Every structure is written in C-alpha cells, then in structure tokens.
C-alpha positions, 0 to 999 in steps of 0.5 A, a space after each residue: 250045500 247052501 252057499 253063504 252069500 255076501 252083498 258086494 256093493 260096488 254097483 251101489 257106487 254107480 259101477 258102469 252106469 248110474 242107479 237111483 238112490 231108491 234102487 240102491 236102497 231096494 237092492 240092500 233091502 232085497 238082500 236082507 230079505 234073502 238072508 244076507 248079513 254080510 255087506 262089503 263096500 269101499 271108498 273107491 266105489 263111486 268116490 264114496 257113494 257106495 258107502 253113503 248109500 249102504 249106510 243109509 240103507 242099513 241105518 234102521 237095521 240092528 247093528 249087531 245083526 250084520 257084518 260090515 266091511 270096507 277098505 283102506 288104501 285110497 283116500 278121497 279128497 276134494 278135486 280142486 280142478 273139477 269142472 263138470 267131468 265124470 269119474 274115469 275109474 268106471 263109476 258114473 259119478 261126477 269127479 268132485 273128488 279124487 283118489 290118493 293112494 295111501 297105505 301109511 298108518 295115518 292114511 289108514 286111520 283117516 280112511 276108516 274115520 271118513 268111511 265111518 262118517 259116510 256109512 253113519 256107523 260107529 264101527 267097521 267089522 272088517 277092514 281090507 287093504 285094497 288093491 295093494 299089489 303095487 304097494 306091498 312094502 308100503 302096506 306091510 310097513 304102514 297099513 297092516 300094523 295099523 290095522 293089527 293095532 286096531 284089531 288088538 284094541 277091539 276096534 276091528 273084528 278082523 283085518 285082511 286084504 282084497 285084490 285080484 292077484 292071488 300070488 300077491 295075496 299069498 305073499 301078504 298071508 305069509 308075511 303078516 297076521 291077517 284074518 281074511 282075504 278077499 280074492 276076486 276072479 282068481 278062484 272061479 269056475 273058469 280058472 282056479 290059480 288060487 289053488 296053487 298057493 293062496 288057498 292051501 296057505 289060508 287053510 293051513 293058517 286059518 285065514 278065512 277067504 271071501 270069494 268075489 268076482 266069481 262071474 269073472 266080470 260077466 263071462 259066467 253071469 248068464 246061462 249062455 256065456 258072456 263075452 266080458 272077462 276081467 272087465 275087457 273083451 274075453 279072448 275067444 279061447 276063454 269063451 269057448 271054454 266057458 261054453 264047454 263048461 256050460 254044456 257040461 253043467 246043462 247035462 246035470 240041469 244046472 245053469 252056468 251062473 249057479 255052478 259059478 256061485 257054488 264052485 268056490 264055496 266047496 273049498 274049506 277055506 272059503 267062508 262066503 261068496 260075495 256077489 254084486 247086484 244092479 237090481 232087485 231081480 239080480 239079488 233074488 236070482 243070486 239068492 235062488 241060485 245060491 240055494 240050489 243043490 248042485 250034484 257032486 257028479 257035475 264037478 267030477 264030470 268037469 274035472 274028467 273033461 279037463 275043465 276044472 282042477 
C-alpha cells in the first residue's frame, strides 16, 4: 500500500534550529518532485515565517494542483517590548511578534486574512482550529461556526481541528460539523490511543484524518530508536518498547521509520500522513519509505507480541 504523504511545514519556521530561505525553498521543491501535493502550515510556526516561506516556494505552482492548509487560534501582533530576544516557543526566530490566543469569530477572520497575506494566496483550502484543548467552549462558540460559514460560502473547502489530544478531538467531532482532523502523535507505531474513540468516530461520521507526529517527535525517526518523545527525554520504558518494535521490524527487513510511516495509513479513516523535513535528504528518504511495501505479516507479528493494538 502506497502512503499518501503531506509536507508539514513547522521546520520552515525554524523549528529548533534556523535554516536558510534557500533550504526552505529546496525542501518544498523536493517534496513537489516526489509527488507531494498537500502542504500544511500555521501562523504559530516561526511567528509567520513558515507561511511566508511556503507561499514563496509555491508561488509559481498552479494553484489548483495542490491543497493548502493553515490554522487559526493564534493571532500575531507586534511585540512592543522587543529588545532583541529570540522566540521562546521552540522556533529560532527573533521575537518581533507575539502570539495571542483568539478562538472568536473575529479572531478567525483576522487570522485567515493575515495568513493569506503571508502566503500570498487568495484562498486557503483547509482551516484547522489549532491547539484548542484548553479552549473547547470558546472554539465551539466562535471559531467553528465562523469556519462553517466560510465553508458553506465556498471560501474554504474543508474545516477541522489539529492537536495532540485525541480525546479532545473526539469531543469536537461529536459536537461540531467538521470535515477533517489532524491528530499528532496519538496514532503511531508506538501508541494508538486514538483507536479508543477518535478513529472509530471519524470513520462513522466520514471525517478525514491526517496523521501527524508519526515519529513521536524523534523516538521513531531513525532505524535505531531515538530518545526524544513528546519533545522531551523519553522514559526508559518507551525507549525499550521502541527497541523491541525495531527488532520485530528488522526480522521483516523493514526499518523503524518506514514502519512508523506505514502503520497509520492502514486505518480506513486516515487520508494522509503528514511528515516534516529539515533537509532535502529527509524529504527524499521520507518519500522512499512511504513508497516501500510493508508486509502484513509484520503487523501481525507486532500484535502477537503485544507491541501493536
């Protein structure tokens, strides 16, 4: 089974470390050459830098040939106290702007208008409400109805939610009319809590799922398991579990990252696996892994050993 891959563009916003504009453009170009036609970004990523770089890299591509998503929930404003500081949210950029959480109707409209300006486009295809786990009622009262209205007017092709919390995503799916969700890190080779409620609910309601964070922020990103999980030092028990998974994968001639990309795509509700990249080489290796056939016997072996649900 070939995996449909989207490019997650947090790295274009200098996630953890800076990259040049040339590298950012080369990453998007490489993704396009491998067949990627879905690109996801957000104002949060590098205080708008990801959106600006992605828009520039896609500027000469036919607009009808790709799907573009961004997110709402964080408005960017000038930082009046800026005195040379760097951003403290994980992006290596100057803190010339500040983020304000805003899940109101007005905030959504302002956010989308600003995003389109940074991207240099006249439309967004999919708008996700971003990281609203602590703002459920505000988003249900403001952001979601505003996005529904834009979708009904034909301004947006789809609306949804993106976060790391599968149970909160399930609550939104139950309580609102969304088309898609982006679940990060909760349906991976290492852990599958999204199977409890979210994925069955999405399958029942026809809500498309984008699986992101499939490497659990690093532990599954290399053939030998890493030590980063959920952006922190991984507990020893999880590293040991990842090592056991890698050993089983090795018996079938499959490396850990290849299995990590392939596993989420097996679920019928999952439409695409969204992968980030900090270099052209990563884009190309992700594409090669996504195109690799993984034997079904691998999943059976992992389940038999209690390593996969």
